[in-house]
FIDO-127890 format. One record per residue (C-alpha): x, y, z; residue number from 1. Coordinates in steps of 0.1 Angstrom, whole numbers, plus 2048, in hexadecimal, padded with zeros to 3 digits. Example, Ala and Ser with C-alpha at 12.3 -4.5 7.8 and 13.67 -1.06 7.14 Angstrom:
BEGIN
[[87B; 7D3; 84E]; 1]
[[889; 7F5; 847]; 2]
//
This chain:
BEGIN
[[800; 800; 800]; 1]
[[80D; 822; 7F8]; 2]
[[80F; 83F; 810]; 3]
[[7ED; 84D; 804]; 4]
[[7DA; 82C; 806]; 5]
[[7B9; 828; 818]; 6]
[[7B6; 80C; 831]; 7]
[[7AB; 7EA; 822]; 8]
[[785; 7E9; 820]; 9]
[[783; 80C; 830]; 10]
[[780; 824; 812]; 11]
[[77E; 847; 81F]; 12]
[[75E; 85A; 814]; 13]
[[772; 87A; 80D]; 14]
[[789; 868; 7F4]; 15]
[[76A; 85A; 7E2]; 16]
[[759; 87C; 7E0]; 17]
[[779; 88E; 7D6]; 18]
[[779; 87D; 7B4]; 19]
[[765; 88A; 797]; 20]
[[74F; 876; 77F]; 21]
[[73E; 854; 783]; 22]
[[722; 84A; 79A]; 23]
[[72C; 864; 7B5]; 24]
[[71E; 880; 79F]; 25]
[[6FB; 871; 7A4]; 26]
[[6FE; 87F; 7C7]; 27]
[[6FA; 8A3; 7BA]; 28]
[[6D4; 89F; 7BB]; 29]
[[6D1; 897; 7E0]; 30]
[[6ED; 8B1; 7E6]; 31]
[[6D7; 8CC; 7D6]; 32]
[[6BA; 8C2; 7EC]; 33]
[[6D1; 8C3; 80B]; 34]
[[6DC; 8E6; 801]; 35]
[[6B8; 8F2; 7FD]; 36]
[[6AF; 8E3; 81F]; 37]
[[6CD; 8F4; 830]; 38]
[[6C5; 916; 821]; 39]
[[6A0; 912; 82B]; 40]
[[6A8; 909; 84E]; 41]
[[6C1; 926; 851]; 42]
[[6A7; 93E; 844]; 43]
[[68E; 932; 85E]; 44]
[[6A7; 93A; 87A]; 45]
[[6B1; 95C; 86A]; 46]
[[68D; 967; 869]; 47]
[[685; 95B; 88C]; 48]
[[66C; 940; 882]; 49]
[[684; 927; 893]; 50]
[[691; 935; 8B3]; 51]
[[6B1; 92E; 8C6]; 52]
[[6B1; 926; 8EB]; 53]
[[6C8; 93A; 901]; 54]
[[6D8; 92E; 921]; 55]
[[6E4; 944; 93D]; 56]
[[709; 942; 935]; 57]
[[71C; 94C; 915]; 58]
[[71E; 932; 8FA]; 59]
[[73C; 932; 8E2]; 60]
[[737; 91C; 8C3]; 61]
[[753; 90B; 8B0]; 62]
[[748; 8FF; 88F]; 63]
[[74E; 8FC; 86A]; 64]
[[73C; 8FB; 848]; 65]
[[746; 8D7; 840]; 66]
[[744; 8B4; 84E]; 67]
[[767; 8A9; 857]; 68]
[[785; 8B5; 869]; 69]
[[78F; 8DA; 86A]; 70]
[[7A1; 8DB; 88B]; 71]
[[784; 8E1; 8A2]; 72]
[[792; 8CC; 8BF]; 73]
[[7B4; 8DF; 8C1]; 74]
[[7A1; 900; 8BE]; 75]
[[78A; 8F5; 8DA]; 76]
[[7A8; 8EF; 8F0]; 77]
[[7B7; 911; 8E7]; 78]
[[796; 922; 8EE]; 79]
[[790; 910; 90F]; 80]
[[7B2; 919; 91C]; 81]
[[7AD; 93D; 911]; 82]
[[78D; 93F; 925]; 83]
[[79D; 92F; 944]; 84]
[[7B9; 949; 942]; 85]
[[79D; 963; 944]; 86]
[[78E; 954; 963]; 87]
[[771; 942; 953]; 88]
[[765; 91F; 95B]; 89]
[[75E; 911; 939]; 90]
[[74D; 8F0; 930]; 91]
[[74C; 8DD; 90F]; 92]
[[72D; 8D2; 8FD]; 93]
[[72C; 8BB; 8DF]; 94]
[[714; 8A4; 8CE]; 95]
[[72A; 886; 8D6]; 96]
[[72F; 875; 8B4]; 97]
[[733; 84F; 8BA]; 98]
[[730; 856; 8E0]; 99]
[[717; 83A; 8E6]; 100]
[[730; 820; 8D9]; 101]
[[74C; 82F; 8ED]; 102]
[[736; 830; 90C]; 103]
[[734; 80A; 90B]; 104]
[[75A; 80B; 914]; 105]
[[755; 825; 92F]; 106]
[[761; 843; 91C]; 107]
[[756; 85F; 905]; 108]
[[75E; 860; 8E0]; 109]
[[780; 868; 8D1]; 110]
[[77D; 88E; 8D4]; 111]
[[771; 88B; 8F8]; 112]
[[78E; 875; 903]; 113]
[[7A7; 88C; 8F2]; 114]
[[798; 8AB; 902]; 115]
[[799; 89A; 924]; 116]
[[7BE; 892; 91F]; 117]
[[7C5; 8B6; 916]; 118]
[[7AD; 8CA; 92D]; 119]
[[7AA; 8B4; 94C]; 120]
[[78B; 8BA; 960]; 121]
[[77A; 8D4; 949]; 122]
[[756; 8C7; 948]; 123]
[[74B; 8B7; 927]; 124]
[[728; 8AD; 91F]; 125]
[[71F; 899; 900]; 126]
[[6FA; 89C; 8F7]; 127]
[[6E9; 89C; 8D4]; 128]
[[6D0; 8B5; 8E4]; 129]
[[6E8; 8D2; 8E7]; 130]
[[6CE; 8E7; 8FB]; 131]
[[6CA; 8CC; 915]; 132]
[[6F0; 8C7; 915]; 133]
[[6F5; 8EC; 91C]; 134]
[[6DE; 8EA; 939]; 135]
[[6F2; 8CD; 947]; 136]
[[712; 8E2; 945]; 137]
[[702; 900; 956]; 138]
[[6F6; 8E8; 972]; 139]
[[71B; 8DD; 976]; 140]
[[725; 901; 97D]; 141]
[[735; 90C; 95C]; 142]
[[733; 931; 953]; 143]
[[73B; 92D; 92E]; 144]
[[733; 911; 915]; 145]
[[748; 907; 8F7]; 146]
[[730; 8F8; 8DD]; 147]
[[743; 8DF; 8C7]; 148]
[[739; 8DC; 8A3]; 149]
[[71D; 8F5; 8AA]; 150]
[[71B; 90C; 88B]; 151]
[[6FD; 8FA; 87C]; 152]
[[6ED; 8F2; 89E]; 153]
[[6DB; 913; 8A1]; 154]
[[6C1; 907; 8BA]; 155]
[[6D9; 911; 8D6]; 156]
[[6E0; 937; 8D6]; 157]
[[704; 940; 8D6]; 158]
[[718; 960; 8DF]; 159]
[[735; 959; 8C8]; 160]
[[738; 944; 8A8]; 161]
[[75B; 939; 89E]; 162]
[[75B; 927; 87C]; 163]
[[77A; 913; 872]; 164]
[[784; 90F; 84E]; 165]
[[7A0; 8F7; 845]; 166]
[[7B7; 90A; 82D]; 167]
[[7C2; 8E9; 81D]; 168]
[[79E; 8DE; 817]; 169]
[[788; 8FD; 81A]; 170]
[[768; 8EC; 80E]; 171]
[[76F; 8CA; 81D]; 172]
[[77D; 8B5; 801]; 173]
[[7A1; 8B1; 7F6]; 174]
[[7AB; 8BD; 7D3]; 175]
[[7AE; 89F; 7BB]; 176]
[[7B5; 8A5; 796]; 177]
[[7AE; 8CA; 797]; 178]
[[799; 8E0; 7AD]; 179]
[[788; 8CF; 7CB]; 180]
[[763; 8C6; 7C8]; 181]
[[74E; 8E0; 7DA]; 182]
[[72C; 8D1; 7E1]; 183]
[[712; 8CB; 7FC]; 184]
[[70F; 8AA; 80D]; 185]
[[70D; 88E; 801]; 186]
[[720; 897; 7E1]; 187]
[[738; 8AD; 7F4]; 188]
[[73E; 8B5; 819]; 189]
[[72E; 8D7; 81C]; 190]
[[713; 8DA; 836]; 191]
[[70B; 8FE; 82E]; 192]
[[712; 917; 813]; 193]
[[732; 92C; 818]; 194]
[[71B; 94A; 81A]; 195]
[[711; 93E; 83D]; 196]
[[732; 94C; 849]; 197]
[[721; 96E; 84B]; 198]
[[711; 964; 86C]; 199]
[[733; 95A; 87B]; 200]
[[746; 971; 893]; 201]
[[768; 965; 887]; 202]
[[775; 94C; 86D]; 203]
[[795; 93A; 876]; 204]
[[7A9; 92D; 859]; 205]
[[7BB; 90E; 867]; 206]
[[7DA; 8FE; 859]; 207]
[[7E1; 920; 849]; 208]
[[806; 918; 84A]; 209]
[[801; 8F9; 834]; 210]
[[7F8; 90C; 814]; 211]
[[80B; 924; 7FE]; 212]
[[808; 949; 805]; 213]
[[7F7; 94F; 7E4]; 214]
[[7DD; 934; 7EB]; 215]
[[7D6; 942; 80E]; 216]
[[7D1; 965; 800]; 217]
[[7B9; 958; 7E5]; 218]
[[7A6; 945; 800]; 219]
[[7A4; 964; 816]; 220]
[[795; 978; 7F9]; 221]
[[77C; 95C; 7F2]; 222]
[[770; 95B; 816]; 223]
[[76D; 981; 817]; 224]
[[757; 97E; 7F8]; 225]
[[740; 967; 80B]; 226]
[[740; 97B; 82B]; 227]
[[74C; 99F; 826]; 228]
[[75E; 9AD; 844]; 229]
[[760; 98D; 857]; 230]
[[77B; 98A; 871]; 231]
[[794; 972; 862]; 232]
[[7AE; 961; 878]; 233]
[[7C9; 948; 86D]; 234]
[[7D6; 92B; 881]; 235]
[[7F0; 90F; 87E]; 236]
[[7F1; 8EC; 88C]; 237]
[[813; 8EB; 89D]; 238]
[[824; 8CA; 8A6]; 239]
[[82F; 8CD; 8CB]; 240]
[[83B; 8A9; 8D3]; 241]
[[83C; 885; 8CA]; 242]
[[831; 86E; 8E6]; 243]
[[83A; 84A; 8E6]; 244]
[[840; 82C; 8FD]; 245]
[[861; 83B; 907]; 246]
[[854; 85D; 90F]; 247]
[[852; 87E; 8FC]; 248]
[[869; 88C; 8E2]; 249]
[[86B; 8AC; 8CE]; 250]
[[85A; 8A9; 8AB]; 251]
[[87C; 8AC; 89B]; 252]
[[881; 887; 8A6]; 253]
[[86E; 87E; 887]; 254]
[[887; 88D; 870]; 255]
[[897; 873; 859]; 256]
[[882; 857; 867]; 257]
[[86D; 83F; 852]; 258]
[[84B; 83C; 861]; 259]
[[829; 82D; 85D]; 260]
[[80A; 841; 864]; 261]
[[7E7; 837; 86F]; 262]
[[7CA; 84F; 873]; 263]
[[7A4; 851; 874]; 264]
[[79E; 876; 872]; 265]
[[78D; 88F; 85C]; 266]
[[7AC; 89C; 84A]; 267]
[[7C7; 881; 848]; 268]
[[7DA; 894; 82C]; 269]
[[7E2; 8B0; 846]; 270]
[[7EF; 896; 85F]; 271]
[[806; 887; 845]; 272]
[[811; 8A8; 838]; 273]
[[81B; 8B3; 85B]; 274]
[[830; 893; 860]; 275]
[[841; 898; 83E]; 276]
[[848; 8BC; 846]; 277]
[[85A; 8B0; 866]; 278]
[[872; 89D; 850]; 279]
[[864; 879; 853]; 280]
[[861; 861; 836]; 281]
[[83E; 852; 835]; 282]
[[83E; 82E; 829]; 283]
[[819; 827; 82F]; 284]
[[7FB; 83C; 83B]; 285]
[[7DE; 826; 844]; 286]
[[7C0; 83D; 842]; 287]
[[79F; 833; 853]; 288]
[[77F; 846; 852]; 289]
[[779; 862; 86C]; 290]
[[771; 855; 88F]; 291]
[[77B; 832; 885]; 292]
[[779; 818; 8A1]; 293]
[[79A; 806; 89F]; 294]
[[79A; 7E0; 8A0]; 295]
[[7B4; 7C4; 8A1]; 296]
[[7C4; 7C1; 87F]; 297]
[[7C1; 7E6; 876]; 298]
[[7E6; 7EB; 87D]; 299]
[[7F3; 7CB; 86E]; 300]
[[814; 7D1; 85B]; 301]
[[819; 7F4; 86A]; 302]
[[837; 7FE; 87E]; 303]
[[84E; 7E1; 874]; 304]
[[872; 7E2; 869]; 305]
[[87C; 7FC; 881]; 306]
[[862; 815; 875]; 307]
[[84F; 82B; 88E]; 308]
[[829; 828; 88D]; 309]
[[81B; 84B; 892]; 310]
[[7F7; 856; 898]; 311]
[[7E3; 874; 8A3]; 312]
[[7D7; 87E; 8C5]; 313]
[[7B3; 877; 8BC]; 314]
[[7BC; 854; 8AF]; 315]
[[7D2; 849; 8CC]; 316]
[[7B5; 84A; 8E5]; 317]
[[7A2; 831; 8CE]; 318]
[[7C0; 81A; 8C8]; 319]
[[7C2; 80F; 8ED]; 320]
[[7D8; 7F1; 8F1]; 321]
[[7D9; 7E9; 8CC]; 322]
[[7F9; 7FB; 8C7]; 323]
[[80F; 7FF; 8E6]; 324]
[[82C; 809; 8D0]; 325]
[[819; 826; 8BE]; 326]
[[827; 849; 8BF]; 327]
[[80F; 867; 8C1]; 328]
[[816; 888; 8AF]; 329]
[[808; 8A3; 8C6]; 330]
[[7FE; 8C4; 8B7]; 331]
[[7F0; 8E5; 8C4]; 332]
[[7DD; 900; 8B1]; 333]
[[7EE; 922; 8B1]; 334]
[[7E0; 942; 8A3]; 335]
[[7F6; 951; 889]; 336]
[[7E1; 970; 884]; 337]
[[7C3; 980; 893]; 338]
[[7CC; 97B; 8B8]; 339]
[[7C1; 99E; 8C1]; 340]
[[79F; 996; 8B1]; 341]
[[79D; 975; 8C4]; 342]
[[7A5; 986; 8E5]; 343]
[[78D; 9A2; 8DF]; 344]
[[770; 98A; 8D8]; 345]
[[777; 977; 8F9]; 346]
[[77C; 997; 90D]; 347]
[[75A; 9A4; 902]; 348]
[[747; 986; 90E]; 349]
[[72B; 98F; 927]; 350]
[[72B; 979; 946]; 351]
[[70B; 966; 94F]; 352]
[[6F8; 96C; 970]; 353]
[[70B; 950; 982]; 354]
[[72E; 95E; 97B]; 355]
[[723; 981; 985]; 356]
[[714; 974; 9A6]; 357]
[[735; 961; 9AE]; 358]
[[749; 980; 9A6]; 359]
[[733; 995; 9BE]; 360]
[[737; 97A; 9D9]; 361]
[[75D; 97A; 9D4]; 362]
[[75E; 9A0; 9D8]; 363]
[[748; 99D; 9F7]; 364]
[[75F; 983; A07]; 365]
[[77E; 998; 9FF]; 366]
[[770; 9BB; A02]; 367]
//
């Protein structure tokens, strides 16, 4: 298998949809219907026919236009830490994709377990009913809620909308044989029209360092065309360490090494590109679909002959004891531009009643 091969029997949907021609073009009919339904639903919220429910604490949504990975989890970690630095008690709220299966093993899904490793005891509720989930978090004493994958979930009112756009795949699909396919589900990966960016407070272009300056400038102009005047931030996924059975090492430890990769994430191209840019030689990249539940046999033939087997932070929590020799490339999201806008948006948040009451109590005790 070459370095760009899909896992045996596990063809990735994005690789199928990225190609033009053949039976996949029949999906343009249901995609057109999906687009009409998305626009109609958006119009109902815009006109107040469908109403959002508000909770008593600020809600900050982290979302995107597409199905698939744009870096929401690293951005959630960055945003959570920024709120904690400002004295907030944030909580995380997500739908909990594949959480029911994970619950059978006494854990949340892959994102939940990764967030728990990074953020410790920050409360995290997974509930498909985001309004009910928000109420759970308020009952737990949080004074700010981070709504994961919330841009299309408009039933819960939010105070800030951050929308992430992956600079390497701005509309969800990788470019194959020319320009990338840009289409609604199920022909493409768009869940909303790019014009929906007009209701965002800020757009964050992730993996901005992984594209040429000219391409980044072109993408900026394109996004400004969809949402004139939008606050546009750029960010990079920076490797910070390689963790393995023998402890941690600087990412430079990959330089010159021959490695095998295994992943089940939204954008495996970006993971491989990062490893290559660190100087490693990728022999095989076994790519499974996003949120893949690893099983015995999935790693057969990987990591032999002195090669390191490298995976992502999201995947290692699902691998469990299947790969005790695996090494994990840890990354953090760093804002490259727009930090002042990011700080201003957070500093302008209005506390809910509970936080104000606690502040008054604190002043009374120390007055």
